[in-house]
C-alpha positions in Angstrom: 0.0 0.0 0.0 2.8 2.4 0.9 4.6 1.8 -2.4 1.4 2.5 -4.4 0.8 5.7 -2.4 4.3 7.0 -2.9 4.4 6.1 -6.6 1.1 8.0 -7.1 2.7 11.0 -5.4 5.8 10.9 -7.5 3.7 10.5 -10.7 2.2 13.9 -10.1 5.7 15.5 -10.4 6.4 13.5 -13.6 3.0 14.4 -15.2 3.3 18.1 -14.3 6.9 18.2 -15.7 5.7 16.6 -18.9 2.9 19.1 -19.4 4.6 22.2 -18.1 7.7 21.7 -20.1 5.9 22.5 -23.3 6.8 26.0 -24.2 3.6 26.7 -26.1 1.5 26.6 -22.9 -0.3 29.8 -21.9 -0.1 31.2 -18.4 -3.8 30.1 -17.9 -3.0 26.6 -18.9 0.1 26.4 -16.7 -1.9 27.7 -13.7 -4.5 24.9 -14.3 -1.7 22.3 -14.4 -0.2 23.7 -11.2 -3.5 23.7 -9.4 -4.2 20.1 -10.5 -0.8 19.1 -9.4 -1.3 20.7 -6.0 -4.7 19.0 -5.4 -3.3 15.6 -6.4 -0.2 16.0 -4.2 -2.3 17.2 -1.3 -4.6 14.2 -1.5 -1.7 11.8 -1.5 -0.1 13.5 1.5 -3.4 13.5 3.3 -3.7 9.7 2.8 -0.1 9.4 4.1 -1.0 11.3 7.3 -4.1 9.2 7.7 -2.2 6.0 7.3 0.4 7.1 9.9 -2.3 8.2 12.3 -4.0 4.8 12.2 -1.0 2.5 11.8 2.0 4.4 13.1 5.4 4.3 11.2 5.0 2.3 8.0 8.0 0.9 6.0 8.5 -1.2 2.9 11.6 -2.3 1.1 11.7 1.1 -0.8 9.8 3.7 1.1 9.0 4.7 4.7 6.4 6.9 6.3 6.9 8.5 9.7 6.3 11.8 11.3 9.6 13.3 10.3 9.3 12.3 6.7 5.6 13.3 6.4 6.4 16.7 7.9 9.2 17.4 5.4 7.3 16.0 2.4 4.3 18.2 3.3 6.6 21.1 3.2 7.9 20.0 -0.2 4.4 19.8 -1.6 3.5 23.2 -0.3 6.7 24.8 -1.5 6.3 23.1 -5.0 2.9 24.7 -5.5 4.1 28.1 -4.4 7.3 28.0 -6.6 5.3 26.8 -9.7 2.7 29.6 -9.4 5.4 32.2 -8.8 7.6 31.0 -11.7 4.7 31.2 -14.2 4.6 34.9 -13.8 8.3 35.4 -13.1 9.4 33.7 -16.3 6.6 34.9 -18.6 8.1 35.5 -22.0 11.3 33.5 -21.3 12.3 31.4 -24.3 13.4 28.5 -22.2 10.6 28.5 -19.7 9.6 24.9 -20.5 13.1 23.7 -19.8 13.0 25.5 -16.5 9.8 23.8 -15.4 11.2 20.4 -16.4 14.3 20.7 -14.3 12.5 22.4 -11.4 10.0 19.5 -11.1 12.7 16.9 -11.6 14.6 18.5 -8.7 11.5 18.5 -6.5 10.8 14.9 -7.5 14.3 13.8 -6.5 14.0 15.7 -3.2 10.7 13.9 -2.5 12.3 10.5 -3.2 15.2 11.3 -0.8 12.8 12.2 2.0 10.6 9.1 1.6 13.3 6.6 0.6 13.9 3.6 2.9 16.7 2.0 0.8 20.4 3.1 0.8 20.8 2.7 -3.0 17.5 4.6 -3.8 18.5 7.3 -1.3 21.9 7.8 -3.0 20.6 7.8 -6.5 17.9 10.4 -5.7 20.6 12.5 -3.9 22.7 12.5 -7.0 19.6 13.4 -9.1 19.0 16.5 -7.0 22.5 17.8 -7.7 22.4 17.1 -11.5 19.0 18.7 -12.1 19.8 21.6 -9.8 23.0 22.3 -11.8 20.9 22.9 -14.9 18.7 25.4 -12.9 21.8 27.3 -11.7 22.9 27.7 -15.3 19.5 28.9 -16.5 21.3 32.2 -17.4 24.5 30.7 -18.7 26.0 34.0 -19.8 26.3 35.3 -16.2 29.8 34.8 -14.9 28.9 34.7 -11.2 26.1 32.2 -11.9 28.6 30.0 -13.9 31.2 30.2 -11.2 28.6 29.3 -8.5 27.4 26.4 -10.5 30.9 25.2 -11.1 31.8 25.3 -7.4 28.5 23.7 -6.4 29.1 20.9 -9.0 32.5 20.0 -7.5 31.3 20.1 -3.9 28.3 18.0 -4.9 30.5 15.3 -6.4 32.6 15.3 -3.2 29.5 15.0 -1.0 28.1 12.2 -3.2 31.3 10.3 -3.0 31.5 10.7 0.7 27.8 9.6 1.0 28.5 6.5 -1.1 31.5 5.7 1.1 29.4 6.0 4.2 26.7 3.7 2.8 29.2 1.1 1.8 30.7 1.2 5.3 27.2 0.8 6.9 26.4 -2.1 4.7 29.6 -3.9 5.3 29.2 -3.4 9.1 25.5 -4.3 9.4 24.5 -6.1 6.2 21.4 -3.9 6.0 20.1 -1.7 3.2 16.8 -0.5 4.7 17.1 2.8 6.6 14.5 1.9 9.2 16.4 -1.3 10.1 19.7 0.6 10.3 18.1 3.3 12.5 16.5 0.7 14.8 19.8 -1.2 15.0 21.8 1.9 16.2 19.1 3.1 18.5 19.6 0.0 20.6 23.3 -0.6 19.9 25.3 -0.5 23.1 28.6 -2.1 22.1 31.7 -0.3 20.8 31.4 0.7 17.1 33.8 -0.7 14.6 36.2 1.4 12.6 33.9 1.1 9.5 31.0 2.4 11.5 33.0 5.3 12.9 34.2 6.1 9.4 30.6 6.1 8.1 29.5 8.5 10.9 32.4 10.9 10.0 31.6 10.8 6.3 27.9 11.5 7.0 28.9 14.5 9.1 31.1 15.8 6.3 28.2 15.3 3.8 25.8 17.3 6.0 28.3 20.1 6.4 28.9 20.4 2.7 25.2 20.2 1.8 24.4 22.9 4.4 27.1 25.2 2.9 29.0 25.6 6.1 32.3 27.5 6.2 34.6 27.4 4.2 32.5 25.7 1.4 29.8 28.4 1.6 30.7 30.6 -1.4 28.5 29.1 -4.0 25.4 29.8 -1.8 26.2 33.5 -1.8 26.5 33.6 -5.6 23.4 31.6 -6.7 21.5 34.8 -6.3 22.4 35.3 -9.9 20.0 32.5 -10.8 16.2 33.1 -11.1 14.6 34.1 -7.8 12.5 30.9 -7.6 15.7 28.9 -7.8 17.2 30.9 -4.9 14.0 30.3 -2.9 14.2 26.6 -3.7 17.8 26.4 -2.5 17.5 28.5 0.6 14.1 27.2 1.7 14.4 23.6 0.6 17.4 21.7 -0.7 19.9 23.1 1.7 17.9 21.6 4.6 18.7 18.1 3.4 21.9 18.2 5.4 20.0 18.5 8.6 17.5 15.9 7.4 20.4 13.5 6.7 21.7 14.0 10.3 18.2 13.4 11.7 17.8 10.2 9.7 21.3 8.8 10.6 21.5 10.5 14.0 21.5 7.2 16.0 24.8 6.4 14.3 26.4 9.9 14.1 25.7 10.8 17.7 27.4 7.6 19.0 30.7 8.7 17.4 32.2 11.6 19.4 34.5 12.7 16.6 31.6 13.0 14.1 29.4 14.8 16.6 32.1 17.3 17.6 33.0 17.9 13.9 29.4 19.1 13.4 29.4 21.1 16.7 32.7 22.9 15.9 32.3 23.6 12.2 28.5 24.4 12.3 28.9 26.3 15.6 31.7 28.6 14.2 29.7 29.0 10.9 26.6 30.1 12.9 28.6 32.7 14.8 30.6 34.1 11.8 27.8 34.0 9.2 25.4 35.8 11.6 28.0 38.5 12.2 28.9 38.8 8.5 25.2 39.2 7.6 25.0 42.4 9.6 27.8 44.0 7.5 26.3 43.3 4.1 24.1 45.7 2.1 22.6 43.6 -0.7 19.4 42.1 0.6 19.7 38.8 -1.2 23.3 38.4 0.0 22.2 39.1 3.5 19.5 36.5 3.2 22.1 34.0 1.9 24.4 34.6 4.9 21.4 34.2 7.1 20.7 30.8 5.5 24.3 29.8 6.2 23.9 30.8 9.8 20.5 29.1 10.3 21.7 25.9 8.7 24.7 25.9 11.1 22.4 26.3 14.1 20.1 23.5 12.9 23.1 21.2 12.6 24.2 22.1 16.1 20.7 21.3 17.3 20.9 17.9 15.6 24.3 17.3 17.2 22.9 18.1 20.6 20.2 15.5 20.0 17.4 18.1 20.0 15.5 16.6 17.0 12.3 18.3 18.0 13.9 21.7 17.9 15.8 20.9 14.7 12.6 19.9 12.9 10.8 23.0 14.1 13.7 25.1 12.9 13.7 23.4 9.5 10.0 24.0 8.9 9.9 27.5 10.2 13.1 28.6 8.4 11.9 27.1 5.1 8.6 29.0 5.2 10.3 32.3 6.2 13.1 32.1 3.7 10.8 31.2 0.8 8.6 34.2 1.6 11.7 36.4 2.0 13.1 35.6 -1.5 9.8 35.6 -3.3 8.8 38.8 -1.7 12.3 40.4 -1.9 11.0 43.7 -3.5 8.9 44.4 -0.5 11.7 43.5 1.9 14.0 46.0 0.1 11.5 48.8 0.8 11.2 47.8 4.4 14.9 47.5 4.8 15.5 50.9 3.4 12.9 52.4 5.6 14.5 50.8 8.7 18.0 52.0 7.7 16.8 55.6 7.1 14.9 55.8 10.4 16.6 57.1 13.5 17.6 54.1 15.6 18.8 55.1 19.1 20.6 52.8 21.5 18.2 51.7 24.3 19.4 53.1 27.7 20.9 50.7 30.3 17.7 50.5 32.3 15.7 49.3 29.3 18.3 46.6 28.6 18.0 45.5 32.2 14.2 45.4 32.2 14.3 43.5 28.9 16.8 41.0 30.3 14.8 40.4 33.4 11.6 39.9 31.5 13.2 37.6 28.9 14.9 35.5 31.6 11.7 35.2 33.7 9.5 34.3 30.7 12.0 31.8 29.3 12.5 30.1 32.7 8.8 29.9 33.2 8.4 28.3 29.8 11.1 25.7 30.5 9.5 24.8 33.8 6.0 24.5 32.3 7.0 22.0 29.7 9.3 20.2 32.2 12.3 20.6 30.0 15.4 18.6 30.7 18.5 19.0 28.5 21.0 21.6 27.3 20.4 25.2 28.6 22.3 26.9 25.8 19.2 26.8 23.5 17.3 28.7 26.2 20.2 31.0 26.6 19.9 31.9 22.9 16.2 32.5 23.4 16.9 34.8 26.3 19.4 36.8 24.2 17.1 37.1 21.2 14.1 38.0 23.4 16.1 40.6 25.3 17.2 42.4 22.1 13.6 42.2 20.7 12.1 43.7 23.9 14.8 46.4 24.4 14.4 47.7 20.8 10.7 47.9 21.2 10.9 49.5 24.6 13.1 52.2 23.1 10.7 52.8 20.2 7.5 52.9 22.2 6.1 54.8 25.1 6.1 53.2 28.6 2.4 52.8 28.3 2.9 50.3 25.5 5.2 48.0 27.6 2.4 45.7 28.7 1.4 45.1 25.1 5.0 44.4 24.1 5.4 41.9 27.0 2.1 40.3 26.1 3.3 39.8 22.5 6.5 38.2 23.9 4.5 35.9 26.1 2.4 34.7 23.1 5.6 34.2 20.9 7.3 32.2 23.7 4.2 30.2 24.4 3.8 29.2 20.8 7.4 28.2 20.5 7.3 26.2 23.7 4.1 24.4 22.8 5.4 23.4 19.4 8.7 22.2 20.9 6.8 20.1 23.5 4.5 18.6 21.0 7.3 17.7 18.6 9.2 16.2 21.5 6.5 13.6 21.9 6.9 12.2 18.4 10.6 12.7 17.3 12.6 12.8 20.5 15.8 10.7 20.7 16.6 8.5 23.8 18.3 10.4 26.6 21.6 8.7 26.1 21.9 10.3 22.6 20.9 13.8 23.8 23.3 16.3 25.3 22.8 17.2 29.0 22.8 20.5 30.8 26.3 22.0 31.1 28.1 19.2 29.4 30.9 20.0 26.9 28.6 20.4 23.9 26.2 22.7 25.9 29.0 24.9 27.2 30.4 25.2 23.7 27.2 26.5 22.3 26.6 28.7 25.3 30.0 30.4 24.8 29.2 30.9 21.1 25.9 32.6 22.1 27.6 35.0 24.5 30.2 35.9 21.9 27.6 36.5 19.2 25.5 38.8 21.5 28.6 40.8 22.6 30.1 41.3 19.1 26.7 42.0 17.5 26.2 44.7 20.1 29.6 46.2 19.3 28.9 46.2 15.6 25.6 48.0 16.0 26.2 50.4 18.8 30.0 50.9 19.0 30.8 51.1 15.3 32.8 54.3 15.8 35.6 52.4 17.6 38.7 51.8 15.5 38.9 48.1 16.5 35.3 47.5 15.6 35.7 49.2 12.2 38.6 46.9 11.4 36.6 43.9 12.5 33.7 45.1 10.4 35.9 45.3 7.3 37.2 41.8 7.8 33.7 40.5 8.3 32.4 42.3 5.3 35.0 40.4 3.2 33.7 37.1 4.7 37.2 36.6 6.2 38.3 36.1 2.6 37.5 32.4 2.9 35.5 32.2 -0.3 38.3 34.0 -2.3 40.8 31.2 -1.2 38.2 28.5 -2.0 37.6 30.0 -5.4 41.3 30.1 -6.2 41.7 26.5 -5.0 38.6 25.4 -7.1 40.0 27.1 -10.3 43.4 25.6 -9.7 42.1 22.1 -9.2 39.4 22.2 -11.9 39.7 25.2 -14.3 36.5 26.6 -15.8 35.9 29.0 -18.7 33.6 31.8 -17.6 31.5 33.8 -20.0 33.0 37.2 -20.6 31.2 40.5 -19.7 31.8 41.8 -23.2 29.9 38.9 -24.7 27.1 39.5 -22.2 26.8 43.2 -23.2 26.9 42.3 -26.9 24.1 39.7 -26.3 22.0 42.2 -24.4 22.4 44.8 -27.2 21.5 42.2 -29.8 18.4 41.2 -27.9 17.3 44.9 -27.5 17.8 45.6 -31.2 15.9 42.4 -32.1 13.0 43.4 -29.8 13.0 46.9 -31.2 12.8 45.6 -34.8 9.8 43.4 -33.8 8.0 46.4 -32.3 8.4 48.3 -35.6 
């Protein structure tokens, strides 16, 4: 039954790709196809949720349905519909619009297979399929040098990640003799003996794959440059595909979290990426580039949450970030207006007493929330919440009259209650055993807590002490991204040279198209 349901779901992607790839389709016809696709996918996903609600986790030799997979595939279905409708208008009049829809739906099809796959071979083949079809989307405008460079770097990193993933799967199979993911997960959930060298190698390789897929430093440069591709492709990347690194860690977490080296590799690289990317983002002016750095930081934080064993928080982060980032990219014109308004407005530093009141309120509310849901585990996550809520409250205290403080605090209570309730509910269905979760004030918790403190302090200096010479020097270095991408680009070109389209050729092509269009109007 599960195989039939998943195959029907996948057929909707294939049928939509077949019809929408025809360039002669009018916008009205494309909208009808997109609506039909959305209805069919929604029905299949609804049947999937119904089957899970009545039977629990369901697995066959090829596919598996559980809460995690259904949550992510529901997100994919929703995102697919939004991207298709947006792309119809966005690419209206484009000569190769049909080719775009074919590769877009092929990419979404491959992502869906990865999320629902229960077989190592099928998982790997679909993972490769994502990279190959996405490469064609990144080169939709082949005459843009930055797009070509980003696609080239992404192509090389994708091959490295696929090779590492294949190596990890081979190690897992040689160690367990299993090919089904649910069997592998169950095996490592109850595994108590020392892992072999092959199993530890597999965990390390999976950690590396996740870090590459989530564009963590120093292999992040391509993510900043894909803004040269069509806006829906940027939304697809930042709101969807890049999350697969976190999904990979959540699926293979019972193995990864039993290997200290693999866990700490994620904690260190993703933690430092979160800190640096969040600070670099504050120095950039281009809205899309800032969003790209934001994605890099958010993916780092999600991987840290996975390494801490906080799957419920990582899943909540994945779903919320995807929805936010898709809206941000697809609505970027409005965001530009709001950002300019914010920059031009007078922003005064809140006085000390407002910071103290905000800190006290944030600490009290966060502590109360943790007590209400009977939370046990790392306190660094709540420390991050205290810091974020303190800044949010202080800025609003400064901008509003004291009579509005009650309304502001009420809004903070609602936000924190919603966050805590969702975290508690997700904990009931996706939580890991306690032996795989970090504990309060252990090494991993103290590491993240120290990063949170550094982030808050340096961010304060960048915003409110920008006149200091030392801060100005730091800001320049951060603006350059610590020059990491420049070194990675040089290494990439050295190892695998690529011929980039010339600017002169681009200008000539643009003039030719303008002249041709002018002649047609005559």
